[in-house]
PyMOL CGO cylinders between C-alpha atoms (Angstrom):
from pymol import cmd
from pymol.cgo import CYLINDER

trace = [
    CYLINDER, -4.73, 5.48, -4.75, -4.87, 8.31, -2.24, 0.3, 1, 1, 1, 1, 1, 1,
    CYLINDER, -4.87, 8.31, -2.24, -7.27, 11.16, -1.77, 0.3, 1, 1, 1, 1, 1, 1,
    CYLINDER, -7.27, 11.16, -1.77, -6.87, 14.70, -0.59, 0.3, 1, 1, 1, 1, 1, 1,
    CYLINDER, -6.87, 14.70, -0.59, -9.49, 15.70, 1.95, 0.3, 1, 1, 1, 1, 1, 1,
    CYLINDER, -9.49, 15.70, 1.95, -10.01, 19.36, 2.74, 0.3, 1, 1, 1, 1, 1, 1,
    CYLINDER, -10.01, 19.36, 2.74, -12.64, 20.72, 5.05, 0.3, 1, 1, 1, 1, 1, 1,
    CYLINDER, -12.64, 20.72, 5.05, -14.13, 24.09, 4.31, 0.3, 1, 1, 1, 1, 1, 1,
    CYLINDER, -14.13, 24.09, 4.31, -14.00, 26.71, 7.03, 0.3, 1, 1, 1, 1, 1, 1,
    CYLINDER, -14.00, 26.71, 7.03, -17.77, 26.31, 7.35, 0.3, 1, 1, 1, 1, 1, 1,
    CYLINDER, -17.77, 26.31, 7.35, -17.43, 22.55, 7.92, 0.3, 1, 1, 1, 1, 1, 1,
    CYLINDER, -17.43, 22.55, 7.92, -14.69, 23.03, 10.50, 0.3, 1, 1, 1, 1, 1, 1,
    CYLINDER, -14.69, 23.03, 10.50, -16.79, 25.64, 12.28, 0.3, 1, 1, 1, 1, 1, 1,
    CYLINDER, -16.79, 25.64, 12.28, -19.61, 23.08, 12.59, 0.3, 1, 1, 1, 1, 1, 1,
    CYLINDER, -19.61, 23.08, 12.59, -17.49, 20.99, 14.96, 0.3, 1, 1, 1, 1, 1, 1,
    CYLINDER, -17.49, 20.99, 14.96, -17.77, 23.52, 17.79, 0.3, 1, 1, 1, 1, 1, 1,
    CYLINDER, -17.77, 23.52, 17.79, -21.59, 23.59, 18.03, 0.3, 1, 1, 1, 1, 1, 1,
    CYLINDER, -21.59, 23.59, 18.03, -21.74, 19.80, 17.68, 0.3, 1, 1, 1, 1, 1, 1,
    CYLINDER, -21.74, 19.80, 17.68, -19.23, 19.41, 20.52, 0.3, 1, 1, 1, 1, 1, 1,
    CYLINDER, -19.23, 19.41, 20.52, -21.20, 21.87, 22.67, 0.3, 1, 1, 1, 1, 1, 1,
    CYLINDER, -21.20, 21.87, 22.67, -24.50, 20.12, 21.90, 0.3, 1, 1, 1, 1, 1, 1,
    CYLINDER, -24.50, 20.12, 21.90, -23.21, 16.72, 23.02, 0.3, 1, 1, 1, 1, 1, 1,
    CYLINDER, -23.21, 16.72, 23.02, -21.51, 18.18, 26.09, 0.3, 1, 1, 1, 1, 1, 1,
    CYLINDER, -21.51, 18.18, 26.09, -24.62, 20.11, 27.18, 0.3, 1, 1, 1, 1, 1, 1,
    CYLINDER, -24.62, 20.11, 27.18, -26.80, 17.05, 26.61, 0.3, 1, 1, 1, 1, 1, 1,
    CYLINDER, -26.80, 17.05, 26.61, -24.53, 14.91, 28.77, 0.3, 1, 1, 1, 1, 1, 1,
    CYLINDER, -24.53, 14.91, 28.77, -24.33, 17.57, 31.50, 0.3, 1, 1, 1, 1, 1, 1,
    CYLINDER, -24.33, 17.57, 31.50, -28.14, 17.58, 31.66, 0.3, 1, 1, 1, 1, 1, 1,
    CYLINDER, -28.14, 17.58, 31.66, -28.35, 13.80, 32.07, 0.3, 1, 1, 1, 1, 1, 1,
    CYLINDER, -28.35, 13.80, 32.07, -28.01, 12.04, 35.39, 0.3, 1, 1, 1, 1, 1, 1,
    CYLINDER, -28.01, 12.04, 35.39, -24.70, 10.21, 35.14, 0.3, 1, 1, 1, 1, 1, 1,
    CYLINDER, -24.70, 10.21, 35.14, -23.95, 11.76, 31.74, 0.3, 1, 1, 1, 1, 1, 1,
    CYLINDER, -23.95, 11.76, 31.74, -20.71, 10.82, 30.03, 0.3, 1, 1, 1, 1, 1, 1,
    CYLINDER, -20.71, 10.82, 30.03, -18.66, 14.01, 29.90, 0.3, 1, 1, 1, 1, 1, 1,
    CYLINDER, -18.66, 14.01, 29.90, -16.07, 12.32, 27.69, 0.3, 1, 1, 1, 1, 1, 1,
    CYLINDER, -16.07, 12.32, 27.69, -18.63, 11.60, 24.99, 0.3, 1, 1, 1, 1, 1, 1,
    CYLINDER, -18.63, 11.60, 24.99, -18.27, 14.97, 23.21, 0.3, 1, 1, 1, 1, 1, 1,
    CYLINDER, -18.27, 14.97, 23.21, -14.52, 14.50, 22.86, 0.3, 1, 1, 1, 1, 1, 1,
    CYLINDER, -14.52, 14.50, 22.86, -15.01, 10.89, 21.76, 0.3, 1, 1, 1, 1, 1, 1,
    CYLINDER, -15.01, 10.89, 21.76, -17.45, 12.01, 19.06, 0.3, 1, 1, 1, 1, 1, 1,
    CYLINDER, -17.45, 12.01, 19.06, -14.99, 14.62, 17.82, 0.3, 1, 1, 1, 1, 1, 1,
    CYLINDER, -14.99, 14.62, 17.82, -12.19, 12.04, 17.77, 0.3, 1, 1, 1, 1, 1, 1,
    CYLINDER, -12.19, 12.04, 17.77, -14.38, 9.60, 15.83, 0.3, 1, 1, 1, 1, 1, 1,
    CYLINDER, -14.38, 9.60, 15.83, -15.13, 12.28, 13.27, 0.3, 1, 1, 1, 1, 1, 1,
    CYLINDER, -15.13, 12.28, 13.27, -11.42, 13.07, 12.90, 0.3, 1, 1, 1, 1, 1, 1,
    CYLINDER, -11.42, 13.07, 12.90, -10.63, 9.38, 12.51, 0.3, 1, 1, 1, 1, 1, 1,
    CYLINDER, -10.63, 9.38, 12.51, -13.32, 9.08, 9.83, 0.3, 1, 1, 1, 1, 1, 1,
    CYLINDER, -13.32, 9.08, 9.83, -11.77, 11.96, 7.92, 0.3, 1, 1, 1, 1, 1, 1,
    CYLINDER, -11.77, 11.96, 7.92, -8.34, 10.40, 8.31, 0.3, 1, 1, 1, 1, 1, 1,
    CYLINDER, -8.34, 10.40, 8.31, -9.73, 7.15, 6.90, 0.3, 1, 1, 1, 1, 1, 1,
    CYLINDER, -9.73, 7.15, 6.90, -10.86, 9.02, 3.80, 0.3, 1, 1, 1, 1, 1, 1,
    CYLINDER, -10.86, 9.02, 3.80, -7.31, 10.29, 3.38, 0.3, 1, 1, 1, 1, 1, 1,
    CYLINDER, -7.31, 10.29, 3.38, -5.75, 6.85, 3.71, 0.3, 1, 1, 1, 1, 1, 1,
    CYLINDER, -5.75, 6.85, 3.71, -4.93, 4.92, 0.58, 0.3, 1, 1, 1, 1, 1, 1,
    CYLINDER, -4.93, 4.92, 0.58, -5.24, 1.72, 2.64, 0.3, 1, 1, 1, 1, 1, 1,
    CYLINDER, -5.24, 1.72, 2.64, -8.91, 2.34, 3.42, 0.3, 1, 1, 1, 1, 1, 1,
    CYLINDER, -8.91, 2.34, 3.42, -10.10, 0.92, 0.11, 0.3, 1, 1, 1, 1, 1, 1,
    CYLINDER, -10.10, 0.92, 0.11, -9.41, -2.55, -1.29, 0.3, 1, 1, 1, 1, 1, 1,
]
cmd.load_cgo(trace, "trace")
């Protein structure tokens, strides 16, 4: 079985402020991880891809 996953424009638009939030938080920290915002975005994309995959469910 496979699923079709579609994000609304509103959901897609939410990625930008989330990215900015993580990036700003890390910039404010001593030794902050500037790659963390991109890693979080990649993890979200991978999670969505998992939902699309027919192999993600037994």
